[in-house]
N, C-alpha and C positions, 0 to 999 in steps of 0.2 A: 504494500500500498503506499503510496505517495511517491514512487520512484518510476520515472521513465525514460527510456532511452531519449536522448537529445538527437537534434537532426544533425546527420553529418554532412555539413558543406564546407566549403571554402572560407566563409567567412571569419573576420577578425575577433579577438578578444578584447578585454577593457583598454589594452592599449596599444591597438592595431589602428590603421588608418580611418575607421568607420566610427572609431569613439565608443567601442564598446555595443554598437546597436544588434551586432549578431553576435552568436556564440562561437566561441573557439573550436577549431574542428575536432580538438582533441576529447572535448565534454561527452561523458559518455551517460552519466547519470543524472538526474534532476529530481528534487524535492520539492514537494509543494507544501508550504506552510502558511497558517492564517494569523493574521495581525485582528485581535477582536477586542471589544471593549465598548464601552456606553457611550451615547452621545457625546461629542467634544473631548474626548479623552486624550488624542492627539495620534490617532492611528495614522491618519492622511500625512503628516509631519514624521513620524515613524518610517514608513517607509520610502520617503522622499530623502531622507538623510542617509538610508543603508541603500540604496538603488544605485547601480552603474550605469543605468538607462534612465533616460528621460522617464518619470514613473507616468502610468496611464491614472488618471484620475477621471473621475466623473462628479464633479462639484456642481452645485447650483445654488443661486442664489436664494439665501430664506427669505419668507415672506411672514406676512402677521398670519397667514393662513395656518402655518406650521405651528404656531402656537397655542393652536387648541387642541393638538395633538402630541404635541413634544414636550417636555418638560427642559424650559430653558433656562431654568435656574443656574446662576453660576456662569453664565456663556454669554455677559451681555455685550461681548466685543467681538462674537462670532457671527459672520453674515454669510458664510456658506457651509453647506454640508455636503456629505457624501450619498449619492441617492442610490448606486450600484455596486462599485468596489474600486480601489487602489491596487494597481499592480505594479510591482517592482520586480528586480532579477538582482541576484549577487553571488558572482563567481566565487567558491571558496578556494578552489584549484583548480589544476590542467583537467581535472576530470569530471569534478561535482559542481553543480549549480543549483543555488535555492530560487525558487518563485515564490516571491511573498503578495499575498490575497491581503489587502486589507478592507474588511467588511463597515457596511455601515453601522451606525449606533442606535437610530431609533428603534422601536420594539417593533413598529410597524413592518421593519425591512426584515425580520429573523426569519421569516421561510425564504426569503433571497438567500441569506448566508448560509443557512441550514443546507441548501443546495451544493453551497459553495465548499462544504466540506468534504465532498466527495473526493477521494484521492489524497487528502492531506495528510501527513504524517504527524501532526500535533499542533498547537495554536499558542501565540503568545497573549494573554489578556493584559491590555494596559488598563490601567486602574488610578484612580484619583484620589488622595486623603480626603477631599474634601465632600467626596460624594462617593463614599466605598458600599452605600447601602444598594446603587445601580448596578454594580459590578455582580451581584447574586445573581440576576436573570441569564447575564450572559454566560456566567461558571455553570449554572444549571444546564443551560442548552448544550454546552460541549459534554456534561455528563452524562446527562442522557442519551446522547449520540455515542458516546463511549470514547471521545476523542481527548488524549491527553493534553495536560496545558500546563504553562509555568506562569507567573503573573508577575508584573514589570509594575512598580509604582511609578509613573509619569511625574518628577519632581516640578510643578509647575511654582513659578516666580513668588505668589503668593501664598503659596500653599502653608508655607509657615506661621501666616498669621493665625491658623487656626490653633497652632499650639502643637506641643508634643513634650515626649519625656526622656528624648534620646540624648539630651545636653546641647544639642543644637537647635532646637527650635522644631526640630521633625520628631513625628511619631516614631516611636520604635518598632522595630521588623515584628517584634515578638508580639506586640499588642495588633499591630496590623492583622499577621497570621490569626491571633485569636479571632478578632475582628471578621475576618474572611472566612473563618472555619477551614480553613486549609487542611490537607491531610499532611503530617510530618515530612513525609517524602516531596510535596509539591514544592518546584522552588518559587522562592519570592525575593524579587531582588529591585535595587533602585536603578531609575536609568533617567536621563534628560532626552527624550525623542528628536530633540532639535540636534543634537550630537551625533555623529556618526559613529566615534569611539564607544561611547556609553552604550547607544542602540546594540552596537556590536555585541558587548558582553551581555545584554541581556538577551540576545538570541543565541548566543553559546549556552546560557545557562537553559535554555530550552532545548538544544540538541544534546546538551551532556544529560540531560534527565531521560530525554529518548532512548538515549543507548545504553542507560542503564536500569530501564525499566525492566521487569520480567517478563518473559514470552519472546516471541520475533517481532514485535510490534515496528520495529525498525528496519526489518526485511534484510535484502541482500544488499543494502547501500552501507552497512555498517562500516566495512572497513575504509569506504570512501569518507565517511564523516569522521573516522577516529583519526585520520590522518590529515584533516582540512585545518 
């Protein structure tokens, strides 16, 4: 599940003359991962920060009509929203590429991104400490579908205003884990969705978790991921 042979063409990689639009000819394995989370949690930003190609985005301007069905609390500065998906690509090594699918955050799009889980190896759940309660529905869908996931807390600039107990104004990860009722083995990390390095570490936490899970969830691509 989640692995597919890449097309064998003469296209270049990220450093080639086409700017990484096409896959390198040596890429043999493609892995599909979902980037999920509630509305306005930073999924589009996360995919954009990691993608080696210009990400595909399906954003539309938000209208007043959306306020009747979406919870816009804490999102006063948000003017656009994803209505289908975000798509990005990240080549990890000469033979392995990750395809990142960012899902819409509003509940009315749940059926759409449920379809997107087909063929996915796992999911990274982005969460906001100011609106943790909105993450339960997202994690519930993943659990119902049996899709493994890790959780990354997206550190917004004003999140510290909500207070915390870890000595930096941020909430302690142990408190967050308890609040989200996560299993002990479910990875929980912090990230800044705007920062490529920070986002990469969050993605690594998910991939490492997929590799260490019991059974054969990671399938035949384990060896490629282990050496990425």
